[in-house]
N, CA, C and O atoms as a MOPAC input file, in Angstrom:
PM7 MOZYME 1SCF
protein

 N     51.82600 1    35.41600 1    94.98600 1
 C     52.16900 1    36.61100 1    94.36300 1
 C     52.67500 1    37.67100 1    95.29600 1
 O     52.13600 1    37.85900 1    96.38600 1
 N     53.74900 1    38.39300 1    94.86300 1
 C     54.42500 1    39.36800 1    95.78300 1
 C     53.58100 1    40.70700 1    95.56500 1
 O     53.08400 1    41.09300 1    94.50700 1
 N     53.53500 1    41.31700 1    96.80800 1
 C     52.94200 1    42.58900 1    96.65900 1
 C     53.95200 1    43.69200 1    96.44100 1
 O     55.09000 1    43.59600 1    96.89900 1
 N     53.55100 1    44.72800 1    95.75200 1
 C     54.46200 1    45.93300 1    95.51700 1
 C     54.22500 1    46.86900 1    96.68400 1
 O     53.39700 1    47.77800 1    96.63700 1
 N     55.03600 1    46.59100 1    97.79800 1
 C     54.81000 1    47.44100 1    99.02200 1
 C     55.11500 1    48.92200 1    98.74000 1
 O     54.46900 1    49.77900 1    99.34200 1
 N     56.02800 1    49.25300 1    97.89000 1
 C     56.25000 1    50.64900 1    97.47400 1
 C     55.04400 1    51.35000 1    96.98600 1
 O     54.69600 1    52.44200 1    97.43600 1
 N     54.41100 1    50.71100 1    96.06000 1
 C     53.24800 1    51.23200 1    95.47700 1
 C     52.09000 1    51.32200 1    96.39800 1
 O     51.36600 1    52.31700 1    96.36200 1
 N     51.86200 1    50.31100 1    97.25000 1
 C     50.89600 1    50.34300 1    98.32000 1
 C     51.24600 1    51.55600 1    99.39500 1
 O     50.35600 1    52.19000 1    99.96200 1
 N     52.46600 1    51.76300 1    99.57300 1
 C     52.89300 1    52.89300 1   100.45000 1
 C     52.64300 1    54.20000 1    99.91500 1
 O     52.29600 1    55.15400 1   100.61100 1
 N     52.83200 1    54.24100 1    98.59400 1
 C     52.48600 1    55.51500 1    97.77800 1
 C     51.06400 1    55.74700 1    98.02600 1
 O     50.69100 1    56.86300 1    98.39000 1
 N     50.20700 1    54.74700 1    97.85200 1
 C     48.75600 1    54.85400 1    98.13400 1
 C     48.43500 1    55.46700 1    99.40500 1
 O     47.56000 1    56.33100 1    99.45900 1
 N     49.10500 1    55.07000 1   100.48800 1
 C     48.85500 1    55.52600 1   101.78600 1
 C     49.18100 1    57.03600 1   101.82000 1
 O     48.38300 1    57.83300 1   102.31400 1
 N     50.28500 1    57.39500 1   101.32400 1
 C     50.80700 1    58.73400 1   101.30800 1
 C     50.14100 1    59.76900 1   100.44300 1
 O     50.28600 1    60.97300 1   100.65100 1
 N     49.44100 1    59.30100 1    99.51300 1
 C     48.88500 1    60.06300 1    98.39300 1
 C     47.46300 1    60.37100 1    98.69900 1
 O     46.99800 1    61.44200 1    98.30800 1
 N     46.65900 1    59.44600 1    99.42900 1
 C     45.25900 1    59.54000 1    99.44200 1
 C     44.80100 1    60.66900 1   100.41200 1
 O     45.60400 1    60.92900 1   101.30700 1
 N     43.72000 1    61.33600 1   100.38400 1
 C     43.19200 1    62.13100 1   101.41800 1
 C     42.11000 1    61.55000 1   102.17900 1
 O     41.60100 1    62.14400 1   103.12900 1
 N     41.68800 1    60.23500 1   101.73100 1
 C     40.74300 1    59.38700 1   102.41900 1
 C     41.39100 1    58.60400 1   103.47100 1
 O     42.05200 1    57.59700 1   103.21500 1
 N     41.19000 1    59.09800 1   104.76300 1
 C     41.81400 1    58.33000 1   105.91800 1
 C     41.56000 1    56.86000 1   105.98800 1
 O     42.44700 1    56.04600 1   106.24600 1
 N     40.43100 1    56.57900 1   105.77200 1
 C     40.02700 1    55.14100 1   105.89200 1
 C     40.61700 1    54.36700 1   104.79500 1
 O     40.96000 1    53.21800 1   105.07100 1
 N     40.80000 1    54.80200 1   103.57600 1
 C     41.58300 1    54.07700 1   102.57100 1
 C     42.99300 1    53.96200 1   103.13500 1
 O     43.48900 1    52.83800 1   103.20300 1
 N     43.66700 1    55.00000 1   103.53600 1
 C     44.98000 1    55.03300 1   103.97700 1
 C     45.20600 1    53.77100 1   105.02100 1
 O     46.09600 1    52.93300 1   104.88300 1
 N     44.30400 1    53.79100 1   106.01400 1
 C     44.34400 1    52.80400 1   107.06700 1
 C     44.23700 1    51.35400 1   106.46800 1
 O     44.97600 1    50.45500 1   106.86900 1
 N     43.29800 1    51.16200 1   105.50400 1
 C     43.15700 1    49.78500 1   104.89900 1
 C     44.30000 1    49.49900 1   104.11900 1
 O     44.66500 1    48.32400 1   104.07600 1
 N     44.97200 1    50.41200 1   103.45500 1
 C     46.16400 1    50.05500 1   102.66100 1
 C     47.27600 1    49.83900 1   103.58400 1
 O     48.08800 1    48.95700 1   103.30200 1
 N     47.41900 1    50.52800 1   104.65100 1
 C     48.67700 1    50.25200 1   105.67100 1
 C     48.36800 1    48.91200 1   106.36100 1
 O     49.32700 1    48.24400 1   106.74800 1
 N     47.06800 1    48.44300 1   106.55700 1
 C     46.90800 1    47.17000 1   107.08300 1
 C     47.36100 1    46.12900 1   106.10500 1
 O     48.00700 1    45.14800 1   106.47500 1
 N     46.99600 1    46.35600 1   104.75900 1
 C     47.37200 1    45.36800 1   103.80300 1
 C     48.93900 1    45.21900 1   103.75400 1
 O     49.47200 1    44.14000 1   103.49500 1
 N     49.57300 1    46.25900 1   103.99400 1
 C     50.99200 1    46.11300 1   104.06700 1
 C     51.63300 1    45.44500 1   105.35500 1
 O     52.62900 1    44.72300 1   105.31800 1
 N     50.91200 1    45.79300 1   106.52200 1
 C     51.40600 1    45.15900 1   107.76200 1
 C     51.01400 1    43.86700 1   108.00500 1
 O     51.53900 1    43.27800 1   108.94900 1
 N     50.19600 1    43.31800 1   107.33600 1
 C     49.62900 1    41.91700 1   107.42600 1
 C     50.54200 1    40.84800 1   107.14000 1
 O     50.45800 1    39.73500 1   107.65900 1
 N     51.47600 1    41.22100 1   106.25200 1
 C     52.53100 1    40.30900 1   105.75800 1
 C     53.89400 1    40.53100 1   106.54600 1
 O     54.15500 1    41.60200 1   107.09500 1
 N     54.62300 1    39.58000 1   106.55500 1
 C     55.95500 1    39.68500 1   107.17900 1
 C     56.81500 1    40.54800 1   106.43500 1
 O     57.57500 1    41.32400 1   107.01600 1
 N     56.74100 1    40.45800 1   105.00500 1
 C     57.50900 1    41.28000 1   103.98700 1
 C     57.06900 1    42.73300 1   104.15800 1
 O     57.85200 1    43.67600 1   104.04000 1
 N     55.84700 1    42.85100 1   104.42500 1
 C     55.37900 1    44.24000 1   104.57000 1
 C     55.87700 1    44.89600 1   105.77900 1
 O     56.24100 1    46.07100 1   105.72100 1
 N     55.92200 1    44.23300 1   106.86400 1
 C     56.45800 1    44.76400 1   108.12800 1
 C     57.89800 1    45.06300 1   107.97500 1
 O     58.38600 1    46.06000 1   108.50600 1
 N     58.60900 1    44.22200 1   107.25500 1
 C     60.00400 1    44.46700 1   106.92900 1
 C     60.07200 1    45.77600 1   106.04200 1
 O     60.92700 1    46.62000 1   106.31100 1
 N     59.33100 1    45.93500 1   105.15600 1
 C     59.38400 1    47.21600 1   104.29700 1
 C     59.09100 1    48.32300 1   105.16400 1
 O     59.82500 1    49.30700 1   105.07500 1
 N     58.03100 1    48.33300 1   106.08600 1
 C     57.78500 1    49.48800 1   106.89200 1
 C     58.90700 1    49.63900 1   107.93100 1
 O     59.09000 1    50.76200 1   108.40100 1
 N     59.63500 1    48.66500 1   108.31300 1
 C     60.78100 1    48.96000 1   109.18100 1
 C     61.90900 1    49.52400 1   108.50700 1
 O     62.84500 1    49.89800 1   109.21400 1
 N     61.98800 1    49.65300 1   107.25000 1
 C     63.09800 1    50.25000 1   106.51900 1
 C     62.63900 1    51.63100 1   106.02500 1
 O     63.40200 1    52.27500 1   105.30500 1
 N     61.50000 1    52.09900 1   106.35200 1
 C     61.05900 1    53.49100 1   105.86800 1
 C     62.00200 1    54.52000 1   106.34100 1
 O     62.58700 1    54.37500 1   107.41400 1
 N     62.18300 1    55.58800 1   105.56600 1
 C     62.94500 1    56.76700 1   106.16900 1
 C     62.23900 1    57.31400 1   107.16900 1
 O     61.08300 1    56.95900 1   107.40100 1
 N     62.91900 1    58.31300 1   107.91900 1
 C     62.26300 1    58.85900 1   109.12700 1
 C     60.87500 1    59.56700 1   108.90200 1
 O     59.93400 1    59.48800 1   109.69100 1
 N     60.87400 1    60.28500 1   107.69300 1
 C     59.60700 1    61.11900 1   107.47400 1
 C     58.51400 1    60.05400 1   107.17500 1
 O     57.40600 1    60.24000 1   107.67700 1
 N     58.70800 1    59.03700 1   106.46100 1
 C     57.76200 1    58.03100 1   106.19600 1
 C     57.36200 1    57.28200 1   107.47700 1
 O     56.19000 1    57.01900 1   107.74700 1
 N     58.38000 1    56.96500 1   108.22500 1
 C     58.08600 1    56.23700 1   109.48300 1
 C     57.17300 1    56.97600 1   110.43300 1
 O     56.25000 1    56.43100 1   111.03900 1
 N     57.51100 1    58.33000 1   110.52700 1
 C     56.57200 1    59.12300 1   111.31800 1
 C     55.26600 1    59.28800 1   110.87500 1
 O     54.39900 1    59.57600 1   111.69900 1
 N     54.97500 1    59.14100 1   109.62800 1
 C     53.66300 1    59.28100 1   109.07400 1
 C     53.04300 1    57.90600 1   109.35300 1
 O     51.85700 1    57.86800 1   109.68000 1
 N     53.71100 1    56.84000 1   109.25700 1
 C     53.08500 1    55.42300 1   109.55000 1
 C     52.58900 1    55.50800 1   111.05200 1
 O     51.43900 1    55.18400 1   111.34700 1
 N     53.39200 1    55.90300 1   111.87500 1
 C     53.12000 1    56.05200 1   113.39400 1
 C     51.97400 1    56.96700 1   113.56900 1
 O     51.18200 1    56.72800 1   114.48000 1
 N     51.80400 1    57.94900 1   112.82700 1
 C     50.75400 1    58.93500 1   112.87900 1
 C     49.49100 1    58.27800 1   112.58800 1
 O     48.55100 1    58.42500 1   113.36900 1
 N     49.37000 1    57.53300 1   111.49100 1
 C     48.31800 1    56.92400 1   111.06700 1
 C     47.86200 1    55.82900 1   112.04100 1
 O     46.66600 1    55.68200 1   112.29500 1
 N     48.87400 1    55.01500 1   112.62000 1
 C     48.47400 1    53.95300 1   113.49800 1
 C     48.07000 1    54.55700 1   114.86200 1
 O     47.27200 1    53.97000 1   115.59300 1
 N     48.63100 1    55.73700 1   115.19200 1
 C     48.21300 1    56.47800 1   116.58500 1
 C     46.80700 1    56.98500 1   116.36500 1
 O     46.05600 1    56.99500 1   117.33900 1
 N     46.37600 1    57.40000 1   115.21600 1
 C     45.14100 1    57.98800 1   115.01800 1
 C     44.04700 1    56.82400 1   115.11900 1
 O     43.01900 1    57.01500 1   115.77000 1
 N     44.28100 1    55.65900 1   114.48500 1
 C     43.46300 1    54.49200 1   114.51800 1
 C     43.45300 1    54.06200 1   115.89400 1
 O     42.33900 1    53.82600 1   116.36000 1
 N     44.48800 1    53.90600 1   116.66900 1
 C     44.32200 1    53.37900 1   118.05800 1
 C     43.46800 1    54.42400 1   118.94000 1
 O     42.68000 1    53.94500 1   119.75500 1
 N     43.56100 1    55.61000 1   118.84200 1
 C     42.87300 1    56.63800 1   119.41600 1
 C     41.35800 1    56.61600 1   119.08300 1
 O     40.49300 1    56.75100 1   119.94900 1
 N     41.11200 1    56.44300 1   117.82300 1
 C     39.75200 1    56.25900 1   117.42900 1
 C     39.07400 1    54.97100 1   117.98400 1
 O     37.96300 1    55.03200 1   118.51000 1
 N     39.78900 1    53.76100 1   117.85300 1
 C     39.42800 1    52.61900 1   118.48300 1
 C     39.10400 1    52.58000 1   119.83900 1
 O     38.11000 1    51.98000 1   120.24700 1
 N     39.89000 1    53.19000 1   120.57600 1
 C     39.70800 1    53.38300 1   121.91100 1
 C     38.40600 1    54.19300 1   122.32300 1
 O     37.72800 1    53.96100 1   123.32300 1
 N     38.20400 1    55.05900 1   121.49600 1
 C     36.89700 1    55.95400 1   121.92600 1
 C     35.60000 1    55.31100 1   121.33100 1
 O     34.47900 1    55.62200 1   121.73400 1
 N     35.81300 1    54.46400 1   120.41900 1
 C     34.62700 1    53.67900 1   119.94700 1
 C     34.22900 1    52.45800 1   120.93100 1
 O     33.07500 1    52.03700 1   120.85000 1
 N     34.98500 1    51.95500 1   121.71700 1
 C     34.74800 1    50.91300 1   122.50000 1
 C     34.17900 1    51.44300 1   123.98600 1
 O     34.86000 1    52.04900 1   124.81300 1
 N     32.85100 1    51.09400 1   124.12100 1
 C     32.35600 1    51.46900 1   125.44100 1
 C     32.85400 1    50.70600 1   126.62700 1
 O     33.17500 1    49.53800 1   126.40500 1
 N     32.97000 1    51.14400 1   127.80600 1
 C     33.34200 1    50.49200 1   129.00200 1
 C     32.52700 1    49.21400 1   129.17300 1
 O     33.18100 1    48.20100 1   129.42200 1
 N     31.26700 1    49.10900 1   129.08300 1
 C     30.43800 1    48.09100 1   129.22500 1
 C     30.74100 1    46.97400 1   128.21900 1
 O     30.58000 1    45.80500 1   128.56900 1
 N     31.13800 1    47.25200 1   127.08600 1
 C     31.41000 1    46.29900 1   125.97800 1
 C     32.80200 1    45.73700 1   126.29900 1
 O     33.07500 1    44.57400 1   126.00200 1
 N     33.64900 1    46.51400 1   126.87700 1
 C     35.07200 1    45.90600 1   127.17800 1
 C     34.93600 1    44.88700 1   128.30900 1
 O     35.55500 1    43.82500 1   128.24100 1
 N     34.09000 1    45.19500 1   129.42200 1
 C     33.98900 1    44.31700 1   130.45200 1
 C     33.28900 1    43.06300 1   130.01400 1
 O     33.74900 1    41.96700 1   130.33400 1
 N     32.18900 1    43.17500 1   129.29300 1
 C     31.41000 1    42.08300 1   128.83300 1
 C     32.16800 1    41.16400 1   127.98700 1
 O     31.98200 1    39.94900 1   128.05000 1
 N     33.02600 1    41.70800 1   127.18900 1
 C     33.73600 1    40.73300 1   126.16500 1
 C     35.00500 1    40.17000 1   126.80200 1
 O     35.72500 1    39.39600 1   126.17100 1
 N     35.29500 1    40.57200 1   128.10800 1
 C     36.47600 1    39.97200 1   128.78300 1
 C     37.74900 1    40.62900 1   128.51700 1
 O     38.77600 1    40.00200 1   128.77900 1
 N     37.83100 1    41.86100 1   128.00900 1
 C     39.06900 1    42.43100 1   127.60100 1
 C     39.58600 1    43.31400 1   128.85400 1
 O     40.63800 1    43.94000 1   128.72700 1
 N     38.89700 1    43.36600 1   129.99100 1
 C     39.39700 1    44.14200 1   131.09300 1
 C     39.77400 1    43.07800 1   132.21200 1
 O     39.09300 1    42.06600 1   132.37600 1
 N     40.75300 1    43.32900 1   132.87400 1
 C     41.18500 1    42.45400 1   134.02400 1
 C     40.63400 1    43.12500 1   135.19600 1
 O     40.53500 1    44.34500 1   135.32800 1
 N     40.25400 1    42.15800 1   136.10500 1
 C     39.70400 1    42.62500 1   137.40500 1
 C     40.77000 1    43.12400 1   138.27200 1
 O     40.50300 1    43.55400 1   139.39400 1

């Protein structure tokens, strides 16, 4: 079944629920075709995509404690 990436992207851009926007963007990016779709976005939409991903990466970094990072082996000595 082929996903309608344009429809999914519209869901990302039209929601005020940040968590839903992230989940929908992940649904797009998980597929090779979705990544191709994202790579062809116009500048304004590409900037929005980067903004969503940047916000997620900042939130993720803040939610991981240093002791968790060391104990799980994600930190190099």
